[in-house]
Backbone as CSV, one residue per row, in Angstrom:
resi,resn,N_x,N_y,N_z,CA_x,CA_y,CA_z,C_x,C_y,C_z
1,MET,272.771,1.580,208.811,271.808,2.483,209.307,270.585,2.110,209.272
2,GLY,270.440,3.063,208.358,268.089,3.617,208.207,268.213,1.743,208.440
3,PHE,268.705,0.376,207.707,268.548,-0.977,207.213,268.035,-1.587,209.170
4,LEU,269.285,-1.113,209.689,269.124,-1.369,211.163,267.974,-1.277,212.239
5,VAL,267.756,0.413,211.373,266.858,1.177,212.023,265.256,-0.039,212.166
6,ALA,265.326,-0.745,210.895,264.259,-1.151,210.584,263.708,-2.530,211.135
7,LYS,265.601,-3.602,210.651,265.119,-4.666,211.052,264.941,-4.078,212.870
8,SER,265.686,-3.044,213.617,264.995,-3.028,215.053,262.787,-2.837,215.158
9,ALA,262.658,-2.026,214.397,261.421,-1.700,214.312,260.898,-3.001,213.847
10,ILE,260.552,-4.079,213.256,260.328,-4.949,213.151,259.889,-5.715,214.064
11,GLU,261.349,-6.221,214.351,261.941,-7.672,215.803,260.966,-7.220,216.141
12,ASP,260.395,-5.088,216.973,259.403,-5.359,218.217,258.773,-5.401,218.097
13,GLY,257.655,-6.415,216.527,256.619,-6.326,215.984,255.969,-4.980,215.306
14,ASN,256.524,-4.277,214.979,256.274,-3.457,214.433,255.600,-3.861,212.868
15,GLU,254.874,-2.485,211.734,254.765,-3.112,210.662,256.519,-2.073,210.138
16,VAL,256.982,-2.815,208.615,258.010,-1.570,208.680,258.580,-1.798,206.707
17,THR,257.874,-0.592,206.424,258.022,-0.612,205.070,258.830,0.208,204.415
18,ILE,260.208,-0.139,203.664,260.909,0.998,202.992,260.585,1.066,201.336
19,PHE,261.117,1.868,201.385,260.856,2.982,199.886,262.443,3.221,199.673
20,CYS,263.632,3.034,198.265,265.265,3.505,198.710,264.474,3.627,197.221
21,ALA,265.260,4.807,196.725,264.701,6.279,195.893,266.028,6.450,195.764
22,GLY,266.533,6.777,195.313,267.475,8.545,194.019,268.984,6.607,194.425
23,ASP,270.512,7.574,195.588,270.568,7.247,196.183,271.440,6.254,196.425
24,GLY,269.934,5.634,197.366,269.185,5.144,198.294,269.525,3.612,197.122
25,VAL,269.267,3.968,196.162,269.328,2.573,195.367,270.447,1.478,195.356
26,THR,271.318,2.805,195.224,272.706,2.608,195.088,273.423,1.346,195.949
27,SER,272.489,0.834,197.233,273.034,0.216,197.935,272.711,-1.636,197.860
28,LEU,271.319,-1.643,197.064,271.216,-3.069,196.292,272.101,-2.960,195.180
29,HIS,272.849,-2.568,195.059,273.599,-3.849,193.970,274.184,-4.925,194.568
30,ASP,274.638,-5.662,194.506,274.416,-7.168,195.096,275.895,-6.630,195.639
31,ILE,277.253,-6.828,195.388,278.214,-6.402,195.897,278.128,-5.654,197.361
32,THR,277.241,-4.671,196.948,277.294,-3.932,198.503,276.459,-4.242,199.088
33,THR,274.958,-5.166,198.701,274.533,-6.348,200.364,275.110,-6.808,200.728
34,LYS,276.215,-7.401,199.727,277.413,-8.212,200.755,278.664,-7.134,201.858
35,GLU,278.930,-6.631,201.248,280.344,-5.795,201.986,279.667,-4.529,202.351
36,MET,279.028,-4.436,202.370,278.081,-2.532,203.137,277.738,-3.631,204.870
37,GLN,278.955,-2.866,205.600,277.916,-2.778,207.187,278.830,-1.832,207.883
38,GLY,277.768,-0.954,208.762,278.646,-0.744,209.606,279.347,-0.569,210.637
39,VAL,279.970,-0.039,211.615,280.712,-1.057,212.219,280.844,-1.561,212.872
40,GLY,280.463,-2.855,213.493,279.939,-3.952,215.024,278.151,-4.010,214.296
41,LEU,278.120,-3.514,213.046,276.182,-3.553,212.969,276.006,-4.615,211.774
42,GLY,276.909,-5.408,211.457,276.578,-6.160,211.077,275.984,-5.711,209.481
43,THR,275.998,-6.612,208.780,276.468,-6.583,207.046,274.915,-5.873,206.169
44,LEU,275.332,-5.525,204.996,273.235,-5.153,204.788,272.434,-6.000,204.436
45,SER,273.202,-7.214,203.480,272.369,-8.283,202.787,271.768,-9.149,204.751
46,ASP,272.298,-9.356,205.702,271.667,-9.491,206.674,270.704,-8.819,207.075
47,HIS,270.648,-7.704,207.013,269.535,-7.149,207.834,268.341,-7.135,207.197
48,LEU,268.435,-7.214,205.171,267.909,-7.189,204.124,266.601,-9.113,204.359
49,GLU,267.973,-9.888,204.476,267.229,-10.906,204.978,266.410,-11.020,206.481
50,GLU,266.850,-10.324,207.349,265.438,-9.955,208.235,264.601,-9.587,208.061
51,LEU,264.627,-8.665,207.144,263.259,-7.359,206.729,262.308,-8.261,205.828
52,LYS,263.077,-9.262,204.990,262.193,-9.884,204.309,261.580,-11.285,205.027
53,SER,262.435,-11.919,205.769,261.936,-12.873,206.786,260.177,-12.303,207.548
54,GLN,260.632,-11.354,208.368,260.383,-10.920,208.803,258.265,-10.033,208.662
55,GLY,259.040,-10.132,206.603,257.218,-9.374,206.457,257.411,-7.876,205.947
56,ALA,258.858,-7.651,205.703,258.425,-5.980,205.902,258.056,-5.764,204.475
57,LYS,257.307,-3.972,203.869,257.274,-4.711,202.499,258.866,-3.688,201.394
58,LEU,259.131,-4.088,200.708,260.009,-3.198,200.561,260.579,-3.029,198.940
59,TYR,260.298,-2.101,198.768,260.066,-0.766,197.384,261.571,-0.252,196.888
60,ALA,261.829,0.134,195.823,262.583,0.788,194.863,261.882,1.708,193.902
61,SER,262.892,2.158,193.885,262.682,3.567,192.506,263.090,2.781,191.035
62,GLY,262.458,2.748,190.470,262.528,1.708,189.362,263.331,2.264,188.890
63,LYS,262.556,3.452,188.141,263.672,4.410,187.040,265.518,4.804,188.043
64,SER,264.986,5.480,189.185,266.651,5.382,190.336,267.749,3.690,190.445
65,ALA,266.780,2.819,189.354,267.851,1.761,189.843,268.074,1.158,188.607
66,GLN,266.992,1.527,187.785,267.390,1.228,186.140,268.714,2.591,185.616
67,ALA,268.730,3.349,186.292,269.764,5.048,185.904,271.085,3.976,186.613
68,ARG,270.931,3.293,188.073,271.974,2.690,188.808,272.703,1.485,188.048
69,GLY,272.495,0.396,187.372,272.778,-0.133,186.128,271.784,-1.696,186.944
70,ILE,271.257,-1.920,187.744,270.647,-2.255,188.837,268.579,-3.070,188.504
71,THR,269.167,-4.388,188.062,267.914,-4.486,186.479,266.543,-5.427,187.357
72,LYS,264.748,-5.104,187.070,264.246,-5.723,187.913,264.197,-6.695,188.754
73,GLU,264.804,-7.274,187.749,265.893,-9.288,188.241,266.238,-8.411,189.692
74,GLN,267.697,-8.101,189.922,268.045,-7.791,191.057,267.782,-7.558,191.809
75,LEU,266.548,-6.547,191.820,265.564,-6.028,192.546,264.716,-6.824,193.309
76,GLU,263.832,-7.208,192.615,263.567,-9.082,192.928,263.561,-10.236,193.591
77,SER,265.300,-9.897,193.427,266.370,-10.899,194.167,266.390,-10.652,195.909
78,LEU,266.698,-9.884,196.119,266.545,-9.117,197.568,265.243,-8.420,198.092
79,GLY,263.758,-9.280,197.561,262.813,-8.893,197.752,261.831,-7.522,197.405
80,PHE,262.404,-7.184,197.031,262.395,-5.355,196.351,261.061,-5.153,195.429
81,THR,260.290,-4.300,194.983,259.126,-4.715,194.042,259.557,-3.104,193.802
82,PRO,259.995,-3.647,192.368,260.230,-1.650,191.730,258.988,-0.940,191.967
83,ALA,258.793,0.605,191.788,258.445,1.223,191.865,258.742,2.561,191.217
84,THR,257.161,3.531,191.663,257.182,4.575,190.641,257.065,5.463,192.106
85,PRO,256.861,6.636,191.892,256.556,8.056,192.806,255.472,7.930,193.537
86,ASN,254.540,7.432,192.287,253.535,7.103,193.217,252.634,6.095,193.965
87,LYS,253.856,5.761,193.692,254.145,4.711,195.549,254.412,4.762,195.701
88,LEU,255.567,5.770,196.130,256.384,6.599,197.963,255.154,7.229,198.302
89,VAL,254.576,8.196,196.844,253.014,9.079,198.258,252.291,7.881,198.202
90,GLU,251.645,7.440,198.263,250.644,6.052,198.534,251.305,6.380,199.802
91,LEU,251.893,5.262,199.805,252.124,4.681,200.904,253.087,5.463,202.402
92,THR,253.559,6.798,202.221,253.431,8.807,203.189,252.136,8.484,204.079
93,PHE,250.686,8.629,202.941,249.820,8.294,203.660,248.842,7.486,203.819
94,GLU,249.721,6.665,203.943,249.023,5.091,204.487,249.556,5.478,206.060
95,ALA,250.693,5.616,205.913,252.281,5.118,207.009,251.153,6.214,208.839
96,ASP,250.803,5.487,209.172,251.016,6.958,211.153,252.246,7.564,211.215
97,ARG,253.623,6.932,210.742,254.421,7.575,210.750,255.348,6.977,210.055
98,VAL,256.390,8.217,209.725,257.533,7.950,208.671,258.736,8.607,208.575
99,LEU,259.514,7.910,208.810,261.419,7.675,208.854,261.726,7.880,207.919
100,ILE,262.769,8.720,207.633,263.247,9.497,206.954,264.879,8.776,206.720
101,TYR,265.609,8.383,206.424,267.251,7.851,206.833,268.119,8.163,205.912
């Protein structure tokens, strides 16, 4: 649902930045992005493609990904930049609004 909200926000002309950390990174496994979907909401891969094509800034915790067997290359293939907690803090303080889903 969080990715759908982000997709809706960017479609409405808002700037969107996503930072996945901890268990949120688990959804970035290749098979998960293709199969994960809410009832009637479309697949995660569809949402990610739209977010990428609309210019969303996508980040994922490099350490969380590594701990879950997701490589830097896999993150980058999805459009995510591996990042540290410091980047999350930076993004939070730069943002006018922050939604946590």
